[in-house]
C-alpha positions in Angstrom: -14.2 -18.8 26.7 -11.1 -20.8 26.1 -9.5 -21.9 29.4 -6.3 -20.5 30.8 -3.5 -23.1 30.7 -1.0 -20.9 32.7 -0.1 -21.5 36.4 -1.3 -18.5 38.3 2.0 -17.7 40.0 4.0 -18.1 36.8 1.4 -16.0 35.0 1.9 -13.2 37.5 5.6 -13.1 37.2 5.4 -13.5 33.4 3.0 -10.5 33.1 5.2 -8.4 35.3 8.2 -9.1 33.1 6.2 -8.4 30.0 5.1 -5.1 31.2 8.6 -4.1 32.2 9.8 -5.2 28.6 7.1 -3.2 27.0 7.9 -0.1 29.0 11.7 -0.5 28.3 10.9 -0.6 24.6 8.3 2.1 24.2 7.9 3.9 27.5 10.3 6.8 26.7 8.5 7.4 23.5 4.9 7.3 24.6 3.1 10.7 24.9 1.3 11.0 28.3 0.3 14.6 28.2 -3.3 13.9 27.9 -3.7 11.8 31.2 -3.8 13.1 34.7 -3.5 9.7 36.3 -1.0 9.2 39.0 1.1 6.3 40.4 0.1 2.8 39.4 -2.9 4.0 37.5 -0.6 6.2 35.3 1.7 3.2 34.6 -1.3 1.1 33.6 -2.2 3.8 31.0 1.4 3.8 29.9 1.5 0.0 29.5 -1.7 0.0 27.6 -0.2 2.5 25.1 2.9 0.5 25.0 0.8 -2.6 23.9 -0.9 -0.5 21.3 2.5 0.6 19.9 3.6 -2.9 20.0 0.7 -4.0 17.8 1.9 -1.5 15.2 5.2 -3.2 15.2 3.7 -6.6 15.1 1.2 -5.9 12.1 2.6 -2.7 10.5 6.2 -3.8 9.7 7.5 -0.9 11.6 10.9 -1.6 13.2 11.4 1.7 15.0 9.7 1.8 18.4 9.7 5.7 18.5 7.6 5.6 15.2 5.3 3.0 16.5 4.8 4.9 19.7 4.0 8.1 17.8 1.0 6.2 16.3 -0.7 6.0 19.6 -3.8 8.2 19.9 -5.3 6.7 23.1 -7.2 9.0 25.3 -10.7 9.7 26.7 -11.6 11.3 23.3 -10.1 8.6 21.0 -13.3 7.4 19.5 -12.5 3.8 20.1 -9.0 3.8 18.3 -5.9 3.6 20.5 -3.4 3.7 17.6 -3.4 4.3 13.9 -0.5 3.7 11.5 -0.1 3.7 7.7 2.8 1.9 6.1 3.0 3.1 2.5 5.7 0.5 1.8 3.9 -2.6 2.8 0.6 -1.1 1.9 -1.1 -1.5 5.3 -3.4 0.6 7.4 -3.2 -0.5 11.1 -6.0 0.3 13.5 -5.5 -0.7 17.2 -7.5 -1.1 20.3 -5.4 -2.3 23.3 -6.6 -3.9 26.6 -4.1 -4.2 29.5 -5.3 -6.9 31.8 -2.9 -6.7 34.6 -3.6 -10.1 36.1 -3.9 -11.8 32.7 -7.3 -13.2 33.6 -9.6 -12.1 30.8 -10.1 -11.7 27.0 -12.1 -9.6 24.5 -15.8 -9.3 25.3 -18.6 -8.8 22.8 -19.0 -5.2 24.2 -15.1 -4.7 23.6 -15.5 -6.0 20.1 -18.6 -4.0 19.2 -17.1 -0.7 20.2 -13.8 -1.3 18.3 -15.5 -2.7 15.2 -17.8 0.4 15.0 -14.8 2.7 15.2 -13.0 0.8 12.5 -16.1 1.0 10.3 -16.0 4.7 10.6 -12.4 4.8 9.5 -13.1 2.5 6.6 -15.9 4.8 5.5 -13.5 7.7 5.7 -15.7 9.3 8.5 -12.9 10.6 10.6 -14.6 13.6 12.4 -15.3 11.8 15.6 -11.6 11.0 16.3 -9.1 13.1 18.4 -6.4 15.5 17.2 -3.7 12.8 17.6 -5.6 10.5 15.2 -6.2 13.4 12.8 -2.5 14.1 12.6 -2.6 11.0 10.3 -5.7 11.9 8.4 -4.1 12.5 5.0 -2.2 9.2 4.9 -5.3 7.3 6.4 -7.4 8.8 3.6 -4.9 7.7 1.0 -4.9 4.2 2.4 -8.7 4.0 2.5 -9.1 5.3 -1.0 -6.4 3.0 -2.5 -7.2 -0.5 -3.6 -3.7 -1.7 -3.0 -3.9 -1.3 0.8 -5.0 -3.7 3.4 -6.7 -2.6 6.6 -5.8 -4.5 9.7 -7.9 -4.0 12.7 -6.0 -5.2 15.7 -7.6 -5.7 19.1 -4.6 -6.6 21.2 -5.0 -7.7 24.9 -2.7 -9.0 27.6 -5.1 -11.7 28.7 -4.1 -15.4 28.8 -7.6 -16.6 27.8 -8.7 -17.2 24.2 -11.9 -15.7 22.6 -15.3 -17.1 23.3 -17.1 -18.9 20.4 -19.6 -15.9 20.4 -16.8 -13.3 19.8 -15.1 -15.5 17.2 -18.5 -15.8 15.3 -19.1 -12.1 15.4 -15.6 -11.3 14.2 -16.0 -13.9 11.4 -19.3 -12.3 10.3 -18.0 -8.8 10.5 -15.0 -9.6 8.4 -17.0 -11.2 5.7 -19.7 -8.5 5.6 -17.1 -5.7 5.4 -15.1 -7.3 2.6 -18.2 -8.2 0.6 -19.4 -4.6 0.9 -16.0 -3.2 0.0 -15.3 -5.6 -3.0 -18.9 -6.3 -4.2 -18.4 -10.1 -4.0 -18.1 -12.9 -1.7 -14.5 -14.2 -1.1 -13.8 -17.7 -0.6 -10.4 -17.3 1.2 -9.4 -15.0 4.0 -6.1 -14.4 2.1 -8.1 -12.3 -0.4 -9.6 -10.1 2.3 -8.8 -6.3 2.2 -10.0 -5.8 5.9 -8.7 -8.2 8.5 -9.6 -8.4 12.3 -6.8 -9.8 14.4 -6.8 -10.5 18.2 -3.3 -11.1 19.5 -3.2 -12.1 23.2 -0.4 -12.1 25.8 1.2 -15.2 24.2 1.5 -13.5 20.9 2.9 -10.3 22.5 5.5 -12.3 24.4 6.5 -14.3 21.4 6.9 -11.2 19.2 8.9 -9.3 21.8 11.3 -12.2 22.1 11.7 -12.3 18.2 12.2 -8.7 17.8 15.2 -7.7 15.6 18.2 -6.4 17.4 19.5 -5.0 14.1 22.1 -7.9 14.0 20.9 -10.8 11.8 23.5 -13.5 11.6 22.9 -16.2 9.0 25.0 -19.4 8.7 25.4 -22.1 6.1 24.5 -20.0 3.1 25.1 -22.1 0.0 26.1 -20.2 -3.2 26.3 -21.8 -6.5 28.9 -20.4 -9.1 30.2 -18.0 -6.7 32.9 -15.5 -6.9 34.8 -13.0 -4.6 36.1 -9.4 -4.9 38.7 -8.3 -2.3 39.6 -4.7 -3.3 38.7 -2.0 -2.5 35.9 -3.6 -0.4 35.2 -7.2 0.0 32.3 -8.8 -1.8 31.0 -12.2 -2.5 28.4 -13.1 -5.2 26.7 -16.1 -6.7 23.4 -17.8 -7.2 21.2 -18.7 -4.2 18.1 -21.0 -4.1 14.8 -19.2 -3.8 13.9 -21.7 -1.0 16.7 -20.1 1.1 15.3 -16.6 0.5 11.8 -17.9 1.6 13.2 -19.3 4.8 15.0 -16.0 5.6 11.6 -14.3 4.9 9.6 -16.5 7.2 12.1 -16.1 10.1 13.0 -12.4 9.8 10.4 -10.7 7.6 10.9 -6.9 7.4 13.8 -7.0 9.8 15.9 -8.2 6.9 15.7 -4.6 5.5 16.2 -2.8 8.8 15.9 0.9 8.3 16.0 0.8 4.6 12.5 -0.6 4.0 10.9 2.6 2.8 13.5 3.4 0.2 13.8 -0.3 -0.8 10.3 -1.4 -1.3 9.0 1.4 -3.4 5.4 1.7 -4.5 4.8 -0.8 -7.3 2.5 -3.6 -6.6 2.8 -4.5 -10.3 6.4 -5.3 -9.8 5.5 -7.8 -7.0 2.9 -9.4 -9.1 5.3 -9.9 -12.1 7.9 -11.4 -9.6 5.3 -13.8 -8.1 4.0 -14.8 -11.6 7.5 -15.7 -12.7 8.2 -17.8 -9.6 4.8 -19.5 -10.1 4.8 -20.1 -13.7 8.5 -20.1 -14.9 10.7 -20.7 -11.9 13.6 -22.0 -14.1 13.7 -18.6 -15.8 13.6 -16.5 -12.6 17.4 -16.0 -12.5 17.3 -14.5 -16.1 14.3 -12.3 -15.4 15.0 -10.8 -11.9 17.5 -8.1 -11.0 18.6 -10.0 -8.0 19.4 -9.0 -4.3 22.1 -7.0 -2.8 22.9 -7.4 0.8 25.6 -5.9 3.2 27.5 -7.6 6.1 30.1 -6.9 8.6 31.8 -10.2 9.0 32.0 -13.4 7.0 32.9 -17.0 7.7 33.9 -19.3 5.0 33.6 -23.1 5.1 36.8 -25.0 4.7 34.9 -26.8 1.9 35.6 -23.5 -0.1 39.4 -24.0 -0.1 39.4 -26.0 -3.4 40.0 -24.5 -6.7 36.4 -25.1 -7.8 33.8 -22.2 -7.4 30.8 -24.4 -8.2 29.6 -24.4 -4.6 30.6 -22.2 -1.7 29.2 -22.2 2.0 29.3 -19.0 3.9 28.2 -17.4 7.2 27.3 -13.7 7.3 27.1 -11.5 10.5 24.9 -8.4 10.7 23.2 -9.1 7.3 21.1 -6.4 5.9 19.3 -6.5 2.6 19.5 -3.1 0.9 18.1 -3.8 -2.6 15.8 -6.5 -3.8 13.2 -6.3 -1.0 10.4 -6.7 -3.5 12.0 -9.9 -4.7 12.5 -11.2 -1.2 8.9 -10.4 0.0 7.4 -11.6 -3.2 9.2 -15.0 -2.9 8.0 -15.1 0.8 4.4 -14.4 -0.2 4.1 -17.0 -3.0 6.6 -19.7 -2.4 4.5 -22.0 -0.1 1.6 -22.1 -2.7 3.7 -23.3 -5.6 4.0 -27.0 -6.4 6.8 -28.8 -4.6 8.4 -29.9 -7.8 8.8 -26.3 -8.9 10.4 -25.0 -5.7 13.9 -26.1 -6.4 13.9 -24.8 -10.0 13.9 -21.1 -8.9 17.3 -19.4 -8.4 18.2 -15.9 -7.5 21.3 -13.9 -8.2 22.7 -12.4 -5.0 25.6 -10.3 -3.9 27.0 -9.6 -0.4 29.1 -6.5 0.1 31.2 -5.9 3.2 30.2 -2.6 4.5 31.5 -2.5 7.9 32.7 1.1 7.4 29.4 3.2 8.1 30.2 5.8 5.5 30.6 3.2 2.8 27.4 1.5 4.1 25.5 4.7 3.6 26.9 5.2 0.1 26.1 1.6 -0.9 22.6 1.8 0.5 21.9 5.2 -1.3 23.3 4.4 -4.6 21.7 1.0 -4.8 18.3 2.6 -4.3 18.5 5.7 -6.5 18.9 4.3 -10.0 16.2 5.4 -12.5 13.4 2.9 -12.5 12.1 1.9 -15.9 8.4 1.6 -15.8 5.7 0.2 -18.1 4.8 3.7 -19.1 8.5 4.3 -20.3 8.2 1.3 -22.5 5.0 2.6 -24.0 7.0 5.6 -25.4 8.5 3.2 -27.9 5.2 2.1 -29.3 4.5 3.2 -33.0 1.1 4.6 -32.2 2.5 6.8 -29.5 5.1 8.1 -31.8 2.4 8.7 -34.5 0.4 10.8 -32.1 3.6 12.7 -31.3 4.3 13.4 -35.0 0.8 14.5 -35.7 0.6 16.9 -32.7 4.0 18.4 -33.4 2.8 18.9 -37.0 -0.3 20.6 -36.0 1.8 23.3 -34.3 1.3 25.1 -31.0 1.3 21.8 -29.0 4.0 19.5 -27.8 3.4 15.8 -27.0 5.9 14.6 -24.5 6.7 11.0 -24.5 9.6 10.8 -22.0 9.4 11.5 -18.3 11.6 14.4 -17.2 12.5 16.1 -14.1 10.1 19.0 -14.8 7.2 16.7 -15.5 5.3 18.1 -12.7 5.2 21.6 -14.4 1.9 22.0 -16.3 1.6 24.0 -19.5 -1.6 24.4 -21.5 0.2 23.5 -24.7 2.1 20.5 -23.3 0.5 17.1 -23.4 1.9 13.8 -22.2 0.8 10.2 -22.2 -0.9 10.5 -18.8 -2.9 13.6 -20.2 -4.1 11.7 -23.2 -4.9 8.5 -21.2 -7.1 10.4 -18.8 -8.9 12.4 -21.5 -9.5 9.6 -23.9 -10.9 7.3 -21.2 -13.2 9.9 -19.8 -14.3 10.8 -23.3 -15.0 7.2 -24.1 -17.4 6.7 -21.3 -16.4 3.1 -21.0 -17.1 1.9 -17.6 -14.4 -0.7 -17.2 -11.7 1.7 -18.4 -13.0 4.5 -16.0 -13.1 2.1 -13.0 -9.6 0.8 -13.7 -8.3 4.3 -14.2 -9.6 5.1 -10.6 -8.6 1.8 -9.0 -5.2 0.9 -10.7 -4.1 3.2 -13.6 -0.8 1.2 -13.7 -2.6 -1.6 -15.3 -2.8 0.3 -18.6 1.0 0.2 -18.7 1.7 -3.1 -17.1 1.8 -4.5 -20.6 1.0 -2.7 -23.8 0.1 -5.9 -25.5 -3.2 -6.2 -23.7 -6.9 -5.3 -23.7 -6.8 -2.2 -21.5 -4.1 -0.3 -23.4 -5.3 -1.2 -26.7 -8.9 -0.2 -25.9 -7.4 3.4 -25.5 -4.6 3.4 -28.0 -5.7 1.0 -30.6 -2.4 0.2 -32.7 -4.5 -0.6 -35.8 -6.5 2.6 -35.6 -4.8 5.0 -33.0 -6.4 8.2 -32.1 -5.3 11.2 -34.2 -3.1 13.9 -32.9 -6.0 16.4 -33.4 -8.4 14.2 -31.5 -6.0 13.9 -28.6 -5.5 17.7 -28.5 -9.3 18.3 -28.4 -9.9 15.5 -25.8 -7.2 16.9 -23.5 -8.4 20.5 -23.9 -11.9 19.5 -23.0 -10.7 17.2 -20.1 -8.7 20.1 -18.6 -11.7 22.5 -18.7 -13.8 19.8 -17.1 -11.2 19.2 -14.4 -11.3 23.0 -13.6 -15.0 22.8 -13.3 -14.7 19.9 -10.9 -12.3 21.8 -8.7 -14.6 24.9 -8.7 -17.6 22.7 -7.7 -15.6 21.2 -4.9 -14.8 24.8 -3.7 -18.4 25.8 -3.9 -19.5 22.8 -1.8 -16.8 23.2 0.7 -17.7 26.9 1.2 -21.4 26.3 1.5 -23.1 26.3 4.9 -25.8 23.9 3.7 -25.6 20.3 5.0 -26.9 18.9 1.7 -23.6 19.9 0.1 -21.4 18.6 2.9 -20.6 15.1 1.2 -20.0 16.6 -2.3 -16.2 17.2 -1.9 -15.8 13.6 -1.0 -18.1 12.5 -3.8 -16.1 14.4 -6.4 -12.7 13.4 -4.9 -13.5 9.6 -5.3 -15.7 10.0 -8.3 -13.6 12.6 -10.3 -13.2 10.6 -13.5 -16.9 9.7 -13.6 -17.9 13.4 -13.0 -15.5 14.6 -15.7 -16.8 12.0 -18.1 -20.4 13.3 -17.5 -19.2 16.9 -18.0 -17.3 15.9 -21.2 -20.6 15.0 -22.7 -22.3 18.2 -21.8 -19.8 21.0 -22.4 -19.7 22.3 -25.9 -16.8 24.2 -27.7 -17.1 28.0 -28.0 -14.8 28.1 -31.0 -13.1 25.8 -33.6 -10.1 26.9 -35.7 -8.4 24.5 -38.1 -10.0 21.6 -36.3 -8.8 22.6 -32.8 -11.7 23.2 -30.4 -11.5 25.8 -27.6 -13.5 25.4 -24.3 -14.2 27.8 -21.5 -15.4 26.8 -18.1 -17.4 30.1 -17.9 -19.5 28.9 -20.6 -21.1 26.1 -18.7 -24.8 26.8 -18.6 -26.0 24.3 -16.0 -25.4 24.2 -12.2 -22.6 21.7 -11.6 -23.1 21.7 -7.8 -26.7 20.5 -8.3 -25.5 17.9 -10.7 -23.1 16.6 -8.1 -25.9 16.6 -5.4 -28.1 14.6 -7.8 -25.4 12.0 -8.3 -24.9 11.8 -4.6 -28.6 11.4 -3.9 -28.9 8.8 -6.5 -26.1 6.7 -4.9 -27.7 7.2 -1.5 -31.0 5.9 -2.8 -29.9 3.0 -4.7 -26.7 2.0 -2.8 -27.1 3.3 0.8 -24.4 1.2 2.3 -21.7 1.7 -0.4 -18.4 3.3 0.4 -17.6 6.2 -1.9 -13.9 5.2 -1.7 -14.7 1.9 -3.5 -17.9 2.7 -5.3 -16.3 4.3 -8.3 -13.8 1.3 -8.8 -16.7 -0.8 -9.6 -17.5 -1.0 -13.4 -21.2 -1.8 -13.0 -21.8 1.0 -10.7 -19.8 3.4 -12.9 -21.9 2.4 -15.8 -25.2 3.0 -13.9 -24.1 6.5 -13.0 -22.8 7.4 -16.5 -25.9 6.1 -18.2 -28.3 7.8 -15.9 -26.6 11.3 -15.9 -25.3 11.4 -19.4 -28.7 11.9 -21.0 
């Protein structure tokens, strides 16, 4: 075990101050209803939970101590998890085990690690039944994170000891991380940066440092150099210009999500493809970044201008901003922060970003600026697809057939389903499942947005071939069949859920994760009951085989051939998808 470099007297005082600081930050928010401890023992439980809440702030990008405290699920029945938190904005699932070492003399033992990693493995496998009610309050968001390929799971064993980890514990952690990520992603990963599952072990030094660096909500930045800048004075002050991406990167390294304060959820959005596009431009075409990117909007309360700005030229301006807060462009900032260190040095100074600073000292105006900067309609790759000739051809043909409508544009009522209304998403799902192409089905499950990231690529054109697009009639028939199969799938899940037989207990999870594969198999087995003018009619009541037994057979096949696979990831692997479809489509 790594030795302790702290003087014992200094350590005692420092730990007492640290405990007080944690209690001041989180104590009033921590739920203590499930503990009967009294006096000092009760306070130790409180500090343990405060440490768990702090881990959520450290790794979950959560600025609100109340929200972090609400994630704590510590108790005698916690199943080995002291806090659970899902951040849908930064795409993180945080699992925490905290260990309060009052005198600081200790670390994480093999036994500590073993219990926590077993609990984490259960969560990763979406086996949540052994956790307590406080944990299960987050069940829906945890399941969403576990079943989404865009999330990272960070397992945090946080402890208030001053000693480092033993070489044995370090080795066990390294082995567990590698094996978990290999099982999840079906391949060995060369770099830890690629890991989806991470195991972190912050100690008292990390806790103390992060407490010292916590955002106070008042970020003051000086010596901000703007090129080609301008100013507006009425009705509200504003300054705009071009800033070096290097400066944005420095802000990110120092302040991270504190730059966005309470606006992070509305600002970051949900599109990892946007981030990928931003990073690709910085990496490959930094000189064009200013032209391609929408820029950044920030607010401030006070501004200081350098005397160097007094001249007539607006080529260069130097400013200082107090209480800076970025309200739009968080994806730009975080993407620059993520990629900048890895690009060649000669490219770094080529990247420039458009930025504007708005004086929003007035709280009402600040609220309006924040709101309206983040409620503009977002144009997606799907929207661009509507302009494609093959989509318009499908629309013309479907409209010509009569009785059906092919909707190209997204509208506010797009969530309202009608049997005679078809949209691009309907046709995408139906045509892919009908095709039985493993790569397309796996991608539809793992990242359907890739079909619309660019329409001039392999995935989109495998479904909607611009040289020979699907006919309107074939789209109608595929969608009609898909919808009946989807209804059959839902009925099968209901039957399994209502069954008292243990052999059907895993079927709902199987069909939730393997929905597209199951539907694809069904589409090859269900026959039309009628055809009029080329339009086929299907009826779920005409299905002549037991779909619950089919689902059970698929589950048994997976258990037999891939006993250690996670269902949440299994159906995102094209080789596994191909084997299931080939085996059960005969």
